[in-house]
N, C-alpha and C positions, 0 to 999 in steps of 0.2 A: 830680646827679639832678634831674629836673624837679619843680617844685612840684605840677604836675598829675599825678594818678595815672591810669594807663591802666585803664579799666574794660571789662569784657566787654559788648559790645552784644548785644541780643537779635536773632535773625534776623527779617527782615520776612516775614510769612506771604504765601502766594499767595492772591490773591483771584479769585473767579469773575466778579464783576461790579463795576462802579464803585460801585454803591450799597453793596455789602458792604465795599469799601475805605473809603468815606466814613464808614460807621458805626464801623469799627475806629478810624480816626484821630480821630473825635469822642470816643472813650472811652479812648484811650491817649496817652501822652506820647511825642512823636517823639524826645526826647532819650534815651530808653531804646533806640532802634533806630538812630539816626543820630549820627555824630560831627559836631556843628555847628561845632566848632572848625576843621574842614577845609572848611567851606562857603565858597562864593564867590558873588558876584552875577553873574548872566547878564543882559545887557541886549540889547534888540532882538528879543525873542521876540514873535511875534504871537499874540494870543488867537484861537483857532480860531472861536469863536462870534461875537465882536464885531469882530475884525480890528484891534483896537487893539494898540499896542506895550506890552508889560508888562515889568517886572523880576521876576526870580524868584531865590530862593536855592536852590542845589543842592549836593548833596554829590557830589563828582566820582566817588568809587569806587562809590557806589550807582547813579548815573546810568550810569556805564560798564558796570556789571554788567547793568543792565536793557537796554542797547543791545547788548551783546556776546552775551548768551544767545540771542536769536532769530537773530542772524547765525550763531552756531555751529551751531544746529539746521538752519538753511537750508543751510549748507555741507555738513553731514553728509548731509542728504537729497539734495542735488545729487550728492554723491560716490557715494552708494549707488545712485542712478539711472543713473550712468555705467557701472556694472559690469554 
């Protein structure tokens, strides 16, 4: 058995605005919401505002979920419009 114990992560809430999300992360510990042991460094991202290349840590499953959800909604919408 592994020395690390699996702990239940809290679900990340939905935010209406970026300001609301910023306030949330300023007052909450991300370790309660993300498994940083599964994080990896992403290189070559461009900062939208400055255009500079940046490095960022990301949690693959959280990132995948954020990308997949809008795609699923768009696919459902397209499918329902075909009918």
